[in-house]
Kinemage of the C-alpha trace (Angstrom):
@kinemage 1
@onewidth
@group {chain A} dominant
@subgroup {mainchain}
@vectorlist {calphas} color= white
{ca met a 1} P 94.000 112.512 100.039
{ca arg a 2} L 96.173 111.623 96.989
{ca glu a 3} L 95.049 108.213 96.755
{ca leu a 4} L 91.735 109.762 96.478
{ca phe a 5} L 92.507 112.548 94.046
{ca thr a 6} L 94.813 109.359 92.194
{ca tyr a 7} L 91.102 107.049 91.830
{ca asn a 8} L 88.916 110.173 90.538
{ca trp a 9} L 91.710 110.964 87.717
{ca thr a 10} L 91.820 107.032 87.100
{ca val a 11} L 87.914 107.089 87.018
{ca arg a 12} L 88.364 110.060 84.470
{ca arg a 13} L 91.001 108.852 82.175
{ca glu a 14} L 88.482 105.573 81.925
{ca trp a 15} L 85.320 107.793 80.912
{ca phe a 16} L 87.643 109.700 78.355
{ca asp a 17} L 88.701 106.053 77.351
{ca trp a 18} L 85.328 105.428 77.096
{ca cys a 19} L 84.114 107.855 75.437
{ca ser a 20} L 86.180 107.532 72.410
{ca his a 21} L 84.185 104.484 71.479
{ca val a 22} L 80.450 106.728 71.349
{ca pro a 23} L 79.084 108.762 69.204
{ca asp a 24} L 79.655 112.490 69.737
{ca lys a 25} L 75.981 112.806 69.542
{ca glu a 26} L 75.810 110.451 72.888
{ca leu a 27} L 78.133 112.752 74.638
{ca phe a 28} L 76.529 115.752 73.681
{ca arg a 29} L 72.720 115.036 73.986
{ca glu a 30} L 70.805 117.089 76.536
{ca arg a 31} L 70.000 114.502 79.192
{ca thr a 32} L 68.328 115.362 82.921
{ca gly a 33} L 70.506 115.568 85.924
{ca gly a 34} L 74.105 116.795 86.230
{ca met a 35} L 75.352 118.991 83.978
{ca gly a 36} L 72.583 117.558 81.146
{ca ser a 37} L 75.598 116.075 79.014
{ca ile a 38} L 78.227 113.504 79.533
{ca phe a 39} L 80.374 115.867 77.738
{ca arg a 40} L 79.287 118.966 80.316
{ca asn a 41} L 79.473 116.622 82.901
{ca leu a 42} L 83.470 115.438 82.381
{ca val a 43} L 84.254 119.446 81.786
{ca his a 44} L 82.360 120.085 85.106
{ca val a 45} L 84.461 117.821 87.406
{ca ala a 46} L 87.700 118.980 85.740
{ca asp a 47} L 86.560 122.134 86.317
{ca cys a 48} L 85.312 122.394 89.660
{ca glu a 49} L 88.443 121.161 90.882
{ca gln a 50} L 90.387 123.763 89.016
{ca ile a 51} L 88.490 126.488 90.398
{ca trp a 52} L 88.551 125.375 94.274
{ca ile a 53} L 92.649 124.149 94.024
{ca ser a 54} L 93.152 127.650 92.331
{ca gln a 55} L 91.811 129.052 95.091
{ca leu a 56} L 92.974 127.350 97.614
{ca asn a 57} L 96.516 128.170 96.158
{ca gly a 58} L 95.666 131.635 95.580
{ca thr a 59} L 96.348 131.244 91.973
{ca pro a 60} L 93.980 132.724 88.381
{ca glu a 61} L 91.165 130.536 87.797
{ca arg a 62} L 91.593 129.397 83.830
{ca ile a 63} L 87.992 130.730 82.968
{ca lys a 64} L 89.228 131.202 79.648
{ca glu a 65} L 90.591 127.558 78.804
{ca val a 66} L 87.118 126.025 80.512
{ca gly a 67} L 85.050 127.971 77.667
{ca gly a 68} L 86.322 127.077 74.769
{ca ile a 69} L 86.593 123.722 75.347
{ca gln a 70} L 84.533 122.123 72.476
{ca thr a 71} L 86.386 118.811 71.668
{ca met a 72} L 87.633 115.456 74.255
{ca ser a 73} L 90.490 116.122 73.128
{ca glu a 74} L 90.771 120.064 74.513
{ca leu a 75} L 89.203 118.208 77.734
{ca val a 76} L 91.078 115.631 78.107
{ca asn a 77} L 94.429 118.055 77.696
{ca phe a 78} L 92.732 120.461 79.844
{ca ser a 79} L 92.021 117.802 82.041
{ca glu a 80} L 95.828 116.734 82.444
{ca thr a 81} L 96.215 120.524 83.311
{ca val a 82} L 94.447 120.651 86.053
{ca gln a 83} L 95.966 117.831 86.973
{ca ala a 84} L 99.439 118.556 87.269
{ca asp a 85} L 98.106 121.799 88.773
{ca thr a 86} L 96.577 120.078 91.680
{ca ile a 87} L 99.362 117.427 92.368
{ca gly a 88} L 101.710 120.815 92.811
{ca phe a 89} L 99.045 122.104 95.405
{ca leu a 90} L 99.396 118.665 96.766
{ca glu a 91} L 102.316 117.941 96.964
{ca ser a 92} L 103.465 121.494 98.425
{ca leu a 93} L 100.533 121.367 101.366
{ca glu a 94} L 101.855 120.717 104.761
{ca asn a 95} L 99.904 118.663 106.883
{ca pro a 96} L 99.155 120.894 109.515
{ca arg a 97} L 97.613 123.555 107.006
{ca leu a 98} L 94.626 120.292 106.116
{ca asp a 99} L 93.255 122.156 109.149
{ca glu a 100} L 93.956 125.858 108.858
{ca leu a 101} L 90.936 127.866 107.852
{ca phe a 102} L 89.949 129.017 104.150
{ca his a 103} L 87.775 132.036 103.638
{ca tyr a 104} L 85.755 131.435 100.448
{ca lys a 105} L 83.457 134.886 99.554
{ca thr a 106} L 80.536 134.253 97.015
{ca arg a 107} L 79.215 136.487 94.135
{ca lys a 108} L 77.058 137.712 96.616
{ca gly a 109} L 79.480 138.839 99.452
{ca thr a 110} L 78.633 136.158 101.208
{ca val a 111} L 81.679 134.258 103.101
{ca tyr a 112} L 81.960 130.549 104.640
{ca glu a 113} L 85.163 129.166 106.322
{ca phe a 114} L 86.288 125.765 105.693
{ca thr a 115} L 89.232 123.963 106.741
{ca tyr a 116} L 91.265 123.564 103.854
{ca arg a 117} L 91.227 119.000 103.951
{ca lys a 118} L 87.252 120.312 104.148
{ca val a 119} L 87.560 121.706 100.496
{ca leu a 120} L 89.577 118.975 99.463
{ca his a 121} L 87.749 116.189 100.466
{ca his a 122} L 84.388 118.315 98.367
{ca ile a 123} L 86.371 118.107 95.313
{ca ile a 124} L 86.859 114.639 95.629
{ca thr a 125} L 83.131 113.405 96.888
{ca his a 126} L 81.967 116.108 93.987
{ca glu a 127} L 83.738 113.879 91.427
{ca val a 128} L 82.405 110.876 92.692
{ca his a 129} L 78.809 112.132 92.699
{ca his a 130} L 78.984 113.383 89.276
{ca ile a 131} L 80.979 110.111 87.837
{ca gly a 132} L 77.781 108.601 89.370
{ca gln a 133} L 75.753 110.340 87.013
{ca leu a 134} L 77.681 109.177 84.122
{ca ser a 135} L 77.184 105.731 85.170
{ca val a 136} L 73.392 105.829 84.769
{ca trp a 137} L 73.132 107.151 81.119
{ca ala a 138} L 75.890 104.953 80.381
{ca arg a 139} L 73.379 102.659 80.866
{ca glu a 140} L 69.999 104.077 79.804
{ca met a 141} L 72.416 104.035 76.572
{ca gly a 142} L 72.931 100.414 76.979
{ca glu a 143} L 75.975 100.817 77.248
{ca arg a 144} L 78.316 99.057 80.191
{ca pro a 145} L 79.526 102.162 82.586
{ca val a 146} L 83.217 102.345 83.147
{ca pro a 147} L 83.779 99.964 87.087
{ca ser a 148} L 84.304 103.211 89.310
{ca asp a 149} L 84.811 100.373 93.020
{ca leu a 150} L 87.659 102.253 94.880
{ca leu a 151} L 88.703 98.337 96.100
{ca phe a 152} L 89.911 96.937 93.056
{ca lys a 153} L 91.423 99.851 91.081
């Protein structure tokens, strides 16, 4: 599990580096799909990771921090904080607990049950999905996307 999180963080960091060579207008430009822009896609993947890890860990979400992210520097700092929180959670998570049930309650009151393992798998695949969207947008801009091949990372 840790290997896949590390893979996602590596690819995310490479996208941050990629963004440093792209004009801000391209990072914030409205696009079709995903969260609507390159910048918002990257905020979204870090935010979703922190939301789910906070819920699994029983700790408060970082709502105020997310709303204040306006620059790549702020986003990188937020992402690094989220990564540290996730590492701490994964290091404290004992193997038998992966199959324990986590009860997720929606804002409308519906309760779902997922294993901790399933939620962690969701976090991983959710980011992969959104990173794929970044690759499409990069190609639309005539830019080479960040390589994301798991075998060669």
